[in-house]
PAFIGU-995975 format. One record per residue (C-alpha): y, x, z; residue number from 1; residue in one letter. Coordinates in steps of 0.1 Angstrom, whole numbers, plus 5000, padded with zeros to 4 digits. Layout:
# PAFIGU-995975
((Y,X,Z),NUM,"a");
...
//
This chain:
# PAFIGU-995975
((5000,5001,5002),1,"x");
((5034,5010,4994),2,"x");
((5064,5013,5019),3,"x");
((5091,4990,5025),4,"x");
((5127,5009,5028),5,"x");
((5153,4985,5039),6,"x");
((5188,4998,5027),7,"x");
((5223,4979,5022),8,"x");
((5205,4945,5027),9,"x");
((5182,4951,4997),10,"x");
((5143,4959,4994),11,"x");
((5134,4987,4975),12,"x");
((5102,4996,4968),13,"x");
((5101,5036,4967),14,"x");
((5065,5055,4962),15,"x");
((5070,5080,4995),16,"x");
((5060,5066,5031),17,"x");
((5090,5095,5048),18,"x");
((5121,5080,5041),19,"x");
((5138,5112,5063),20,"x");
((5119,5136,5040),21,"x");
((5135,5119,5011),22,"x");
((5168,5112,5022),23,"x");
((5168,5154,5034),24,"x");
((5157,5158,4996),25,"x");
((5185,5143,4980),26,"x");
((5210,5154,5005),27,"x");
((5198,5190,4997),28,"x");
((5206,5181,4957),29,"x");
((5236,5167,4963),30,"x");
((5250,5197,4978),31,"x");
((5238,5220,4946),32,"x");
((5257,5194,4927),33,"x");
((5287,5193,4944),34,"x");
((5313,5185,4918),35,"x");
((5292,5197,4891),36,"x");
((5268,5181,4862),37,"x");
((5234,5197,4857),38,"x");
((5206,5191,4833),39,"x");
((5173,5182,4857),40,"x");
((5156,5214,4848),41,"x");
((5187,5234,4861),42,"x");
((5190,5215,4893),43,"x");
((5152,5220,4900),44,"x");
((5156,5258,4895),45,"x");
((5187,5262,4910),46,"x");
((5170,5240,4940),47,"x");
((5143,5265,4937),48,"x");
((5168,5297,4939),49,"x");
((5185,5286,4968),50,"x");
((5158,5270,4988),51,"x");
((5125,5292,4981),52,"x");
((5103,5260,4974),53,"x");
((5099,5243,4939),54,"x");
((5112,5205,4935),55,"x");
((5077,5196,4921),56,"x");
((5059,5205,4958),57,"x");
((5085,5190,4979),58,"x");
((5078,5155,4958),59,"x");
((5041,5158,4956),60,"x");
((5042,5166,4994),61,"x");
((5064,5131,4999),62,"x");
((5046,5110,4974),63,"x");
((5013,5086,4980),64,"x");
((4985,5074,4966),65,"x");
((4982,5105,4942),66,"x");
((5014,5097,4919),67,"x");
((5036,5123,4923),68,"x");
((5072,5113,4911),69,"x");
((5091,5135,4882),70,"x");
((5126,5145,4892),71,"x");
((5139,5120,4873),72,"x");
((5122,5094,4888),73,"x");
((5137,5104,4923),74,"x");
((5169,5109,4908),75,"x");
((5169,5073,4898),76,"x");
((5158,5054,4926),77,"x");
((5178,5071,4951),78,"x");
((5213,5057,4932),79,"x");
((5233,5064,4966),80,"x");
((5232,5100,4963),81,"x");
((5232,5104,4924),82,"x");
((5246,5086,4891),83,"x");
((5234,5098,4854),84,"x");
((5257,5117,4832),85,"x");
((5237,5112,4802),86,"x");
((5202,5119,4791),87,"x");
((5182,5141,4809),88,"x");
((5220,5148,4831),89,"x");
((5227,5142,4865),90,"x");
((5257,5144,4892),91,"x");
((5265,5136,4922),92,"x");
((5277,5102,4934),93,"x");
((5314,5103,4951),94,"x");
((5314,5095,4987),95,"x");
((5320,5058,4992),96,"x");
((5311,5051,4955),97,"x");
((5275,5027,4962),98,"x");
((5262,5010,4934),99,"x");
((5259,4977,4936),100,"x");
((5223,4962,4943),101,"x");
((5221,4942,4912),102,"x");
((5229,4974,4889),103,"x");
((5206,4996,4905),104,"x");
((5176,5005,4888),105,"x");
((5152,4983,4907),106,"x");
((5175,4965,4933),107,"x");
((5166,4926,4942),108,"x");
((5132,4933,4926),109,"x");
((5101,4932,4937),110,"x");
((5090,4964,4915),111,"x");
((5055,4978,4929),112,"x");
((5051,5013,4914),113,"x");
((5059,5021,4878),114,"x");
((5067,4986,4860),115,"x");
((5047,4985,4824),116,"x");
((5036,5019,4836),117,"x");
((5069,5033,4820),118,"x");
((5095,5045,4850),119,"x");
((5117,5069,4822),120,"x");
((5122,5037,4804),121,"x");
((5132,5012,4832),122,"x");
((5156,5040,4849),123,"x");
((5172,5046,4809),124,"x");
((5177,5012,4808),125,"x");
((5196,5005,4839),126,"x");
((5219,5033,4826),127,"x");
((5227,5016,4799),128,"x");
((5236,4984,4825),129,"x");
((5263,5001,4840),130,"x");
((5299,5000,4830),131,"x");
((5312,5034,4819),132,"x");
((5283,5048,4839),133,"x");
((5269,5063,4806),134,"x");
((5290,5083,4785),135,"x");
((5291,5073,4749),136,"x");
((5265,5080,4723),137,"x");
((5272,5107,4699),138,"x");
((5287,5101,4660),139,"x");
((5260,5094,4639),140,"x");
((5245,5124,4620),141,"x");
((5260,5142,4650),142,"x");
((5237,5171,4667),143,"x");
((5242,5176,4701),144,"x");
((5247,5207,4719),145,"x");
((5220,5224,4733),146,"x");
((5227,5231,4770),147,"x");
((5232,5265,4779),148,"x");
((5200,5277,4800),149,"x");
((5203,5298,4829),150,"x");
((5184,5331,4814),151,"x");
((5214,5327,4787),152,"x");
((5239,5333,4811),153,"x");
((5232,5371,4813),154,"x");
((5239,5377,4779),155,"x");
((5271,5358,4773),156,"x");
((5286,5377,4802),157,"x");
((5276,5409,4789),158,"x");
((5291,5398,4755),159,"x");
((5329,5392,4771),160,"x");
((5327,5423,4795),161,"x");
((5316,5445,4762),162,"x");
((5351,5432,4745),163,"x");
((5370,5454,4776),164,"x");
((5372,5489,4784),165,"x");
((5379,5479,4823),166,"x");
((5370,5461,4848),167,"x");
((5385,5424,4841),168,"x");
((5390,5396,4877),169,"x");
((5366,5372,4883),170,"x");
((5389,5344,4879),171,"x");
((5395,5359,4841),172,"x");
((5355,5360,4836),173,"x");
((5352,5325,4848),174,"x");
((5384,5317,4823),175,"x");
((5371,5334,4793),176,"x");
((5337,5319,4798),177,"x");
((5350,5282,4800),178,"x");
((5370,5286,4767),179,"x");
((5341,5303,4749),180,"x");
((5315,5281,4763),181,"x");
((5328,5250,4771),182,"x");
((5310,5252,4808),183,"x");
((5312,5273,4832),184,"x");
((5288,5298,4852),185,"x");
((5288,5279,4881),186,"x");
((5280,5246,4865),187,"x");
((5252,5265,4852),188,"x");
((5234,5288,4876),189,"x");
((5243,5265,4903),190,"x");
((5261,5290,4923),191,"x");
((5296,5308,4926),192,"x");
((5298,5334,4897),193,"x");
((5305,5359,4929),194,"x");
((5273,5351,4944),195,"x");
((5253,5355,4909),196,"x");
((5270,5386,4901),197,"x");
((5260,5402,4930),198,"x");
((5221,5391,4920),199,"x");
((5224,5407,4887),200,"x");
((5236,5443,4902),201,"x");
((5211,5456,4883),202,"x");
((5235,5443,4850),203,"x");
((5270,5438,4866),204,"x");
((5286,5466,4888),205,"x");
((5312,5434,4911),206,"x");
((5337,5454,4933),207,"x");
((5336,5426,4958),208,"x");
((5366,5438,4978),209,"x");
((5389,5437,4945),210,"x");
((5377,5407,4929),211,"x");
((5367,5426,4895),212,"x");
((5337,5430,4878),213,"x");
((5322,5451,4847),214,"x");
((5293,5463,4831),215,"x");
((5272,5489,4852),216,"x");
((5270,5525,4835),217,"x");
((5236,5522,4830),218,"x");
((5242,5494,4806),219,"x");
((5265,5514,4784),220,"x");
((5244,5548,4781),221,"x");
((5217,5559,4765),222,"x");
((5212,5548,4726),223,"x");
((5228,5521,4707),224,"x");
((5222,5483,4714),225,"x");
((5201,5466,4687),226,"x");
((5221,5438,4672),227,"x");
((5211,5404,4685),228,"x");
((5199,5392,4651),229,"x");
((5171,5422,4649),230,"x");
((5137,5409,4651),231,"x");
((5123,5415,4686),232,"x");
((5082,5426,4677),233,"x");
((5060,5452,4689),234,"x");
((5072,5477,4663),235,"x");
((5110,5471,4683),236,"x");
((5095,5478,4712),237,"x");
((5076,5513,4701),238,"x");
((5107,5519,4690),239,"x");
((5129,5507,4714),240,"x");
((5108,5530,4744),241,"x");
((5111,5560,4720),242,"x");
((5146,5561,4720),243,"x");
((5147,5552,4761),244,"x");
((5124,5578,4770),245,"x");
((5148,5606,4746),246,"x");
((5177,5595,4762),247,"x");
((5159,5593,4799),248,"x");
((5133,5620,4795),249,"x");
((5109,5635,4791),250,"x");
((5091,5618,4818),251,"x");
((5099,5582,4825),252,"x");
((5086,5554,4851),253,"x");
((5073,5529,4833),254,"x");
((5086,5502,4854),255,"x");
((5121,5520,4851),256,"x");
((5113,5517,4808),257,"x");
((5107,5479,4808),258,"x");
((5137,5471,4834),259,"x");
((5159,5488,4810),260,"x");
((5146,5471,4781),261,"x");
((5156,5437,4794),262,"x");
((5186,5450,4805),263,"x");
((5198,5460,4769),264,"x");
((5178,5432,4751),265,"x");
((5177,5400,4773),266,"x");
((5138,5398,4772),267,"x");
((5111,5414,4789),268,"x");
((5085,5438,4771),269,"x");
((5055,5413,4781),270,"x");
((5071,5383,4760),271,"x");
((5076,5403,4737),272,"x");
((5042,5419,4729),273,"x");
((5022,5394,4747),274,"x");
((5009,5419,4768),275,"x");
((5007,5451,4796),276,"x");
((5029,5483,4785),277,"x");
((5002,5500,4797),278,"x");
((4982,5487,4765),279,"x");
((5010,5491,4743),280,"x");
((5012,5527,4751),281,"x");
((4973,5532,4749),282,"x");
((4979,5514,4710),283,"x");
((5001,5539,4699),284,"x");
((4986,5571,4709),285,"x");
((5004,5591,4679),286,"x");
((5040,5583,4696),287,"x");
((5031,5579,4736),288,"x");
((5015,5602,4763),289,"x");
((5008,5582,4796),290,"x");
((5013,5612,4828),291,"x");
((4996,5595,4851),292,"x");
((5012,5583,4884),293,"x");
((5029,5552,4867),294,"x");
((5050,5577,4840),295,"x");
((5051,5582,4802),296,"x");
((5061,5607,4780),297,"x");
((5064,5612,4741),298,"x");
((5038,5625,4725),299,"x");
((5060,5656,4714),300,"x");
((5065,5667,4748),301,"x");
((5033,5667,4756),302,"x");
((5033,5704,4758),303,"x");
((5067,5709,4778),304,"x");
((5060,5727,4811),305,"x");
((5076,5697,4828),306,"x");
((5044,5671,4813),307,"x");
((5020,5698,4817),308,"x");
((5027,5703,4856),309,"x");
((5025,5664,4862),310,"x");
((4991,5661,4838),311,"x");
((4977,5689,4859),312,"x");
((4985,5666,4893),313,"x");
((4956,5648,4911),314,"x");
((4968,5616,4898),315,"x");
((4937,5589,4906),316,"x");
((4937,5556,4923),317,"x");
((4916,5569,4957),318,"x");
((4941,5601,4957),319,"x");
((4971,5580,4963),320,"x");
((4956,5551,4984),321,"x");
((4944,5579,5008),322,"x");
((4980,5599,5009),323,"x");
((4995,5563,5013),324,"x");
((4974,5553,5044),325,"x");
((4980,5588,5055),326,"x");
((5017,5586,5057),327,"x");
((5016,5548,5068),328,"x");
((5002,5565,5102),329,"x");
((5028,5588,5109),330,"x");
((5054,5581,5138),331,"x");
((5079,5558,5131),332,"x");
((5118,5562,5150),333,"x");
((5129,5527,5170),334,"x");
((5165,5534,5151),335,"x");
((5163,5543,5113),336,"x");
((5195,5562,5100),337,"x");
((5207,5576,5072),338,"x");
((5195,5607,5083),339,"x");
((5163,5598,5082),340,"x");
((5162,5588,5048),341,"x");
((5173,5624,5037),342,"x");
((5147,5638,5061),343,"x");
((5121,5621,5047),344,"x");
((5129,5620,5009),345,"x");
((5128,5663,5013),346,"x");
((5092,5657,5031),347,"x");
((5077,5637,5003),348,"x");
((5090,5659,4977),349,"x");
((5073,5688,4995),350,"x");
((5045,5671,4998),351,"x");
((5044,5666,4966),352,"x");
((5046,5704,4957),353,"x");
((5067,5695,4920),354,"x");
((5098,5699,4910),355,"x");
((5110,5666,4909),356,"x");
((5099,5632,4921),357,"x");
((5112,5601,4903),358,"x");
((5136,5581,4929),359,"x");
((5120,5545,4928),360,"x");
((5087,5566,4938),361,"x");
((5103,5577,4968),362,"x");
((5116,5547,4978),363,"x");
((5083,5531,4976),364,"x");
((5066,5556,4996),365,"x");
((5097,5551,5023),366,"x");
((5091,5511,5025),367,"x");
((5052,5520,5032),368,"x");
((5058,5539,5064),369,"x");
((5089,5528,5077),370,"x");
((5084,5489,5071),371,"x");
((5120,5490,5060),372,"x");
((5134,5495,5024),373,"x");
((5163,5522,5016),374,"x");
((5189,5500,5005),375,"x");
((5190,5481,5041),376,"x");
((5196,5512,5058),377,"x");
((5220,5532,5032),378,"x");
((5254,5512,5018),379,"x");
((5251,5527,4982),380,"x");
((5225,5528,4958),381,"x");
((5196,5558,4963),382,"x");
((5209,5577,4936),383,"x");
((5245,5579,4950),384,"x");
((5233,5584,4986),385,"x");
((5216,5615,4975),386,"x");
((5243,5630,4951),387,"x");
((5260,5630,4993),388,"x");
((5237,5657,4999),389,"x");
((5243,5687,4973),390,"x");
((5233,5709,4999),391,"x");
((5197,5693,5002),392,"x");
((5190,5677,4967),393,"x");
((5197,5678,4929),394,"x");
((5195,5655,4906),395,"x");
((5179,5665,4874),396,"x");
((5178,5637,4854),397,"x");
((5158,5605,4840),398,"x");
((5162,5589,4876),399,"x");
((5143,5621,4893),400,"x");
((5151,5647,4920),401,"x");
((5138,5681,4934),402,"x");
((5149,5699,4960),403,"x");
((5179,5732,4960),404,"x");
((5151,5753,4983),405,"x");
((5123,5750,4953),406,"x");
((5147,5747,4924),407,"x");
((5168,5776,4936),408,"x");
((5206,5782,4947),409,"x");
((5221,5777,4906),410,"x");
((5205,5746,4901),411,"x");
((5232,5720,4890),412,"x");
((5224,5681,4894),413,"x");
((5230,5665,4863),414,"x");
((5264,5641,4864),415,"x");
((5263,5607,4868),416,"x");
((5264,5582,4839),417,"x");
((5301,5583,4826),418,"x");
((5321,5549,4827),419,"x");
((5321,5529,4798),420,"x");
((5344,5542,4768),421,"x");
((5367,5509,4758),422,"x");
((5361,5498,4722),423,"x");
((5384,5486,4693),424,"x");
((5401,5461,4722),425,"x");
((5407,5420,4709),426,"x");
((5436,5422,4685),427,"x");
((5452,5393,4705),428,"x");
((5451,5404,4741),429,"x");
((5454,5445,4741),430,"x");
((5476,5467,4716),431,"x");
((5468,5500,4700),432,"x");
((5464,5525,4725),433,"x");
((5487,5552,4702),434,"x");
((5512,5530,4708),435,"x");
((5506,5520,4741),436,"x");
((5504,5559,4753),437,"x");
((5541,5562,4736),438,"x");
((5557,5540,4764),439,"x");
((5575,5555,4786),440,"x");
((5579,5540,4823),441,"x");
((5610,5547,4843),442,"x");
((5618,5529,4878),443,"x");
((5625,5496,4867),444,"x");
((5594,5494,4843),445,"x");
((5572,5500,4876),446,"x");
((5590,5475,4894),447,"x");
((5582,5451,4868),448,"x");
((5550,5460,4864),449,"x");
((5551,5453,4906),450,"x");
((5564,5419,4898),451,"x");
((5542,5408,4870),452,"x");
((5507,5421,4891),453,"x");
((5516,5400,4921),454,"x");
((5540,5368,4910),455,"x");
((5514,5346,4918),456,"x");
((5510,5353,4953),457,"x");
((5517,5328,4981),458,"x");
((5526,5349,5016),459,"x");
((5539,5320,5036),460,"x");
((5505,5301,5022),461,"x");
((5482,5331,5029),462,"x");
((5494,5334,5061),463,"x");
((5494,5299,5076),464,"x");
((5458,5296,5063),465,"x");
((5438,5327,5082),466,"x");
((5461,5320,5115),467,"x");
((5443,5285,5114),468,"x");
((5412,5309,5107),469,"x");
((5418,5326,5134),470,"x");
((5425,5300,5158),471,"x");
((5395,5283,5150),472,"x");
((5370,5314,5158),473,"x");
((5386,5316,5188),474,"x");
((5379,5279,5196),475,"x");
((5341,5282,5184),476,"x");
((5330,5314,5189),477,"x");
((5303,5321,5218),478,"x");
((5315,5359,5225),479,"x");
((5338,5365,5253),480,"x");
((5369,5369,5232),481,"x");
((5397,5392,5246),482,"x");
((5419,5388,5213),483,"x");
((5415,5383,5173),484,"x");
((5438,5406,5155),485,"x");
((5444,5399,5118),486,"x");
((5446,5430,5093),487,"x");
((5436,5445,5058),488,"x");
((5463,5439,5031),489,"x");
((5475,5409,5044),490,"x");
((5483,5423,5079),491,"x");
((5495,5453,5065),492,"x");
((5520,5433,5047),493,"x");
((5503,5443,5012),494,"x");
((5490,5412,4999),495,"x");
((5486,5409,4961),496,"x");
((5471,5391,4935),497,"x");
((5435,5401,4951),498,"x");
((5442,5394,4983),499,"x");
((5418,5405,5009),500,"x");
((5420,5399,5051),501,"x");
((5402,5414,5077),502,"x");
((5398,5394,5110),503,"x");
((5388,5418,5140),504,"x");
((5374,5401,5172),505,"x");
((5376,5424,5199),506,"x");
((5352,5410,5230),507,"x");
((5347,5419,5267),508,"x");
((5318,5438,5277),509,"x");
((5301,5449,5248),510,"x");
((5287,5485,5245),511,"x");
((5306,5516,5232),512,"x");
((5275,5535,5214),513,"x");
((5242,5523,5197),514,"x");
((5253,5497,5176),515,"x");
((5232,5494,5149),516,"x");
((5207,5480,5182),517,"x");
((5232,5450,5191),518,"x");
((5256,5446,5167),519,"x");
((5231,5430,5138),520,"x");
((5222,5404,5158),521,"x");
((5256,5391,5171),522,"x");
((5263,5388,5133),523,"x");
((5234,5368,5126),524,"x");
((5243,5345,5154),525,"x");
((5280,5346,5143),526,"x");
((5275,5338,5107),527,"x");
((5262,5298,5112),528,"x");
((5287,5288,5141),529,"x");
((5315,5298,5122),530,"x");
((5300,5285,5092),531,"x");
((5298,5252,5108),532,"x");
((5334,5253,5122),533,"x");
((5351,5269,5094),534,"x");
((5337,5244,5064),535,"x");
((5373,5222,5072),536,"x");
((5390,5247,5060),537,"x");
((5370,5251,5029),538,"x");
((5353,5286,5035),539,"x");
((5320,5292,5018),540,"x");
((5295,5320,5007),541,"x");
((5292,5333,5043),542,"x");
((5270,5365,5043),543,"x");
((5263,5391,5073),544,"x");
((5264,5430,5059),545,"x");
((5253,5460,5079),546,"x");
((5287,5459,5100),547,"x");
((5308,5426,5094),548,"x");
((5304,5390,5084),549,"x");
((5322,5380,5051),550,"x");
((5332,5351,5034),551,"x");
((5357,5335,5014),552,"x");
((5385,5310,5016),553,"x");
((5389,5289,4985),554,"x");
((5423,5285,4972),555,"x");
((5437,5312,4989),556,"x");
((5474,5308,4983),557,"x");
((5469,5330,4949),558,"x");
((5471,5314,4917),559,"x");
((5445,5326,4888),560,"x");
((5444,5357,4879),561,"x");
((5469,5376,4854),562,"x");
((5487,5346,4854),563,"x");
((5466,5322,4842),564,"x");
((5469,5288,4854),565,"x");
((5447,5270,4883),566,"x");
((5426,5252,4860),567,"x");
((5421,5276,4832),568,"x");
((5405,5299,4859),569,"x");
((5386,5278,4874),570,"x");
((5409,5270,4902),571,"x");
((5431,5290,4926),572,"x");
((5420,5325,4937),573,"x");
((5403,5332,4965),574,"x");
((5406,5348,4997),575,"x");
((5382,5377,5008),576,"x");
((5376,5375,5043),577,"x");
((5357,5401,5063),578,"x");
((5352,5393,5103),579,"x");
((5344,5426,5121),580,"x");
((5335,5428,5161),581,"x");
((5345,5457,5183),582,"x");
((5342,5463,5220),583,"x");
((5376,5463,5241),584,"x");
((5389,5496,5248),585,"x");
((5411,5509,5274),586,"x");
((5431,5528,5258),587,"x");
((5435,5551,5229),588,"x");
((5420,5579,5252),589,"x");
((5392,5563,5257),590,"x");
((5386,5550,5218),591,"x");
((5389,5588,5208),592,"x");
((5365,5598,5233),593,"x");
((5341,5569,5220),594,"x");
((5347,5586,5182),595,"x");
((5340,5621,5197),596,"x");
((5303,5610,5213),597,"x");
((5294,5587,5188),598,"x");
((5274,5604,5158),599,"x");
((5292,5607,5126),600,"x");
((5268,5583,5108),601,"x");
((5275,5557,5133),602,"x");
((5313,5563,5133),603,"x");
((5321,5536,5112),604,"x");
((5311,5511,5136),605,"x");
((5344,5517,5153),606,"x");
((5368,5511,5123),607,"x");
((5374,5479,5132),608,"x");
((5391,5491,5166),609,"x");
((5416,5506,5148),610,"x");
((5432,5478,5129),611,"x");
((5461,5474,5148),612,"x");
((5469,5511,5145),613,"x");
((5466,5510,5106),614,"x");
((5484,5477,5102),615,"x");
((5514,5489,5128),616,"x");
((5515,5525,5103),617,"x");
((5521,5506,5068),618,"x");
((5541,5480,5081),619,"x");
((5569,5504,5094),620,"x");
((5568,5519,5062),621,"x");
((5601,5514,5042),622,"x");
((5597,5489,5017),623,"x");
((5595,5509,4983),624,"x");
((5566,5525,4997),625,"x");
((5548,5494,5003),626,"x");
((5553,5486,4965),627,"x");
((5541,5518,4960),628,"x");
((5508,5514,4977),629,"x");
((5503,5476,4961),630,"x");
((5509,5495,4925),631,"x");
((5485,5523,4935),632,"x");
((5458,5497,4946),633,"x");
((5462,5479,4916),634,"x");
((5459,5513,4894),635,"x");
((5424,5516,4908),636,"x");
((5415,5479,4904),637,"x");
((5416,5487,4867),638,"x");
((5395,5519,4867),639,"x");
((5358,5521,4862),640,"x");
((5337,5546,4887),641,"x");
((5308,5557,4878),642,"x");
((5290,5548,4915),643,"x");
((5303,5527,4947),644,"x");
((5309,5562,4963),645,"x");
((5333,5569,4940),646,"x");
((5352,5541,4944),647,"x");
((5386,5553,4970),648,"x");
((5389,5527,4994),649,"x");
((5424,5508,4999),650,"x");
((5432,5529,5032),651,"x");
((5429,5565,5017),652,"x");
((5451,5555,4981),653,"x");
((5477,5539,5009),654,"x");
((5477,5569,5030),655,"x");
((5475,5591,4998),656,"x");
((5513,5574,4989),657,"x");
((5525,5574,5021),658,"x");
((5517,5615,5022),659,"x");
((5532,5619,4988),660,"x");
((5565,5603,4995),661,"x");
((5567,5621,5030),662,"x");
((5565,5657,5007),663,"x");
((5593,5641,4985),664,"x");
((5613,5635,5014),665,"x");
((5610,5672,5027),666,"x");
((5618,5683,4989),667,"x");
((5647,5661,4984),668,"x");
((5666,5648,5017),669,"x");
((5688,5624,5018),670,"x");
((5682,5608,4987),671,"x");
((5671,5574,5000),672,"x");
((5690,5550,4982),673,"x");
((5715,5526,4999),674,"x");
((5694,5499,4990),675,"x");
((5662,5498,5010),676,"x");
((5646,5473,4980),677,"x");
((5659,5494,4950),678,"x");
((5638,5507,4926),679,"x");
((5654,5539,4921),680,"x");
((5624,5573,4927),681,"x");
((5597,5548,4921),682,"x");
((5580,5565,4889),683,"x");
((5585,5599,4909),684,"x");
((5568,5585,4936),685,"x");
((5538,5573,4915),686,"x");
((5537,5605,4898),687,"x");
((5537,5626,4929),688,"x");
((5508,5605,4942),689,"x");
((5490,5611,4918),690,"x");
((5495,5645,4918),691,"x");
((5476,5642,4954),692,"x");
((5446,5621,4944),693,"x");
((5440,5649,4918),694,"x");
((5441,5676,4940),695,"x");
((5415,5659,4967),696,"x");
((5392,5686,4971),697,"x");
((5409,5714,4961),698,"x");
((5440,5712,4992),699,"x");
((5439,5705,5026),700,"x");
((5459,5677,5042),701,"x");
((5464,5674,5080),702,"x");
((5489,5659,5096),703,"x");
((5515,5667,5121),704,"x");
((5519,5650,5154),705,"x");
((5557,5634,5147),706,"x");
((5575,5608,5140),707,"x");
((5556,5585,5114),708,"x");
((5534,5611,5119),709,"x");
((5494,5615,5133),710,"x");
((5484,5598,5163),711,"x");
((5471,5632,5172),712,"x");
((5474,5670,5180),713,"x");
((5457,5692,5151),714,"x");
((5439,5707,5180),715,"x");
((5422,5676,5184),716,"x");
((5404,5677,5150),717,"x");
((5367,5689,5157),718,"x");
((5365,5728,5143),719,"x");
((5336,5712,5117),720,"x");
((5363,5693,5101),721,"x");
((5389,5720,5097),722,"x");
((5362,5743,5082),723,"x");
((5354,5718,5048),724,"x");
((5362,5725,5017),725,"x");
((5379,5695,5009),726,"x");
((5399,5681,5036),727,"x");
((5422,5645,5040),728,"x");
((5426,5640,5072),729,"x");
((5431,5601,5085),730,"x");
((5468,5599,5105),731,"x");
((5450,5575,5134),732,"x");
((5414,5590,5136),733,"x");
((5410,5632,5141),734,"x");
((5374,5623,5137),735,"x");
((5375,5607,5099),736,"x");
((5383,5630,5071),737,"x");
((5390,5607,5039),738,"x");
((5377,5630,5015),739,"x");
((5345,5636,5033),740,"x");
((5319,5642,5003),741,"x");
((5288,5624,5022),742,"x");
((5305,5593,5021),743,"x");
((5330,5599,4992),744,"x");
((5324,5615,4956),745,"x");
((5363,5623,4947),746,"x");
((5351,5637,4910),747,"x");
((5361,5605,4897),748,"x");
((5394,5599,4914),749,"x");
((5405,5634,4908),750,"x");
((5399,5631,4870),751,"x");
((5412,5593,4867),752,"x");
((5447,5608,4886),753,"x");
((5450,5640,4855),754,"x");
((5473,5638,4827),755,"x");
((5472,5624,4798),756,"x");
((5458,5586,4808),757,"x");
((5465,5587,4846),758,"x");
((5494,5563,4840),759,"x");
((5476,5542,4813),760,"x");
((5468,5513,4833),761,"x");
((5503,5507,4840),762,"x");
((5515,5513,4804),763,"x");
((5487,5486,4791),764,"x");
((5504,5461,4816),765,"x");
((5538,5468,4808),766,"x");
((5532,5463,4767),767,"x");
((5534,5428,4773),768,"x");
((5566,5426,4778),769,"x");
((5583,5459,4760),770,"x");
((5566,5451,4732),771,"x");
((5561,5417,4727),772,"x");
((5589,5403,4743),773,"x");
((5605,5394,4709),774,"x");
((5574,5367,4707),775,"x");
((5573,5355,4739),776,"x");
((5609,5345,4736),777,"x");
((5600,5327,4705),778,"x");
((5572,5307,4716),779,"x");
((5594,5301,4750),780,"x");
((5618,5287,4727),781,"x");
((5598,5259,4707),782,"x");
((5582,5244,4741),783,"x");
//
């Protein structure tokens, strides 16, 4: 017998016995839909990604009498939650909009099961009876466009990014995507564009702090990518593999080869050859040579020394199983740090007794022993992490790493993949580079650029929302809060088109050390609490990181990127917020003592404690210096960095700008303009800052303890830092070298800050009105 569910005075006979489970599923689906329209397939895919279980399984569990329902049938019956938007498409029913009983497909009828055995037809009939519920049918002879699928989005986004030679904002990406495909990324994938880009980190380089995205360097390195029209068959796969091994080899891990193939071509190897890659290599012995341990090379490289060494190693499965079992029995420390990662990688390479080992293999063996992935411990990619230890490791290319103690002191690491070189830029969006490079930038031009990149900022609106957030955190938090302090660009007074804020919660009775042992538990608990209490302030996408909690505020007071309207850019800009937890320190001496006692690898946990000092240090700078800092932060957002470790922090750029201005002030005393907001000298300030950045790693910068200088005396700096080859001291922390090679690779920054193209980003921005002013004025006149 079917169960009877009474709702709103009408009798509805449904094919499930658990009313609560049905309404829970309907609520989950409605939450995923939000204000979007999806096909049933898209909705089912998004549900499985978000909840880790397929809709079909949920419906099968709820269905009775062995008659599982389809998603279309379920949606048709849950009229209070959904409404049809077309054939096989659905959207969430607006709050308060409940279909009358007479209009429901089964309202007021004694429907038992599926009438005439055709539930889809019954549901479809009800749609046509609703006034205005179904869209108008296409004109006779017209072909309805096929909806874009989840798998198509990556290729489409790649195509847009390839048109640009520099990172673009996510808002601009959304606007371009919508313009080209008449839909949005979020409508197709069922999640925000930012979340989608994070999930595809092997393809897209998404800089969350700056809100920009570009293609990963690995996507543009290597042999040319084949045209989309080329037939993808086994011959194509063989040729593609051959080209990839030539550029990455001579020995390449098979999994890496397959991953690179799908990155470049948008399809998997197995879908083309309908079999295993290993079988493909065996069918073509004239091209490939399998060398064991999951590696492959080309037949022409068979006699090379590197390949012969690997062929001579025992590579049987039994041998690998025994070795893995032995490593799994080794003791594991209670707290695993980055130092343990470096030591374990070195040990594994020594155990193998070879010149180099594949990095992915090291990561897999680390996971087997420590039961924790390497990426859960380090804050960057494994290859970038290894480059932080040039005295220990040597990057040998092709995803392999060796030891300097084996390869010798003269061994040199291969450079990281080069940043993408811009192609011919779209005619309607950018001008010829030769013309742009001839633009001369004076003081007023830099002031105009500053006005252009900050024209859509509503400081008052952002500050008002953040004060509401801070107040809500104080009311909702379960922590023994001493105070909540606002920092980041907002706290420093450096708000721009890519706004970011830091909120630091100072909590009483917290320990001053061993942060990895207690901080993650607090953040994991705090996240759901804030998510539940900040939903009314349009906060979403909460995520716990290693040392903070992050979320986004929709419509953060900044209009769409580059002056785009809110509608064309997918809505108003977003405000990125990071929430940190800090103990309460007695005074500045107590804080510096804690820095000294803390292990160098864990000192970043104390970063939030100086939030007020950073805001004060920047806040007391003259207006022109703040303009300079905004310009430098914007300039950095337009560069392409080869890795996350190569991207400079905002704090480094701001401190470098202040240092450059102090140098100018000493060399030319008494030359400050009478008007503090004058643009006089701005071009000289930019040029001097570029000189400072280009000299990182070649000079030592130590701040003097004077008015506007360091918070500490020079003798407070540890000797281990003063003896460093590259030194750029943090003016607020004697234990922080901003140019420390173990956490920041300055080579990209030094190169970007050198002539001839160090001002190119500013010249491109200025070109928009300097070279097109006449055209723009004409357009305005017509309007």
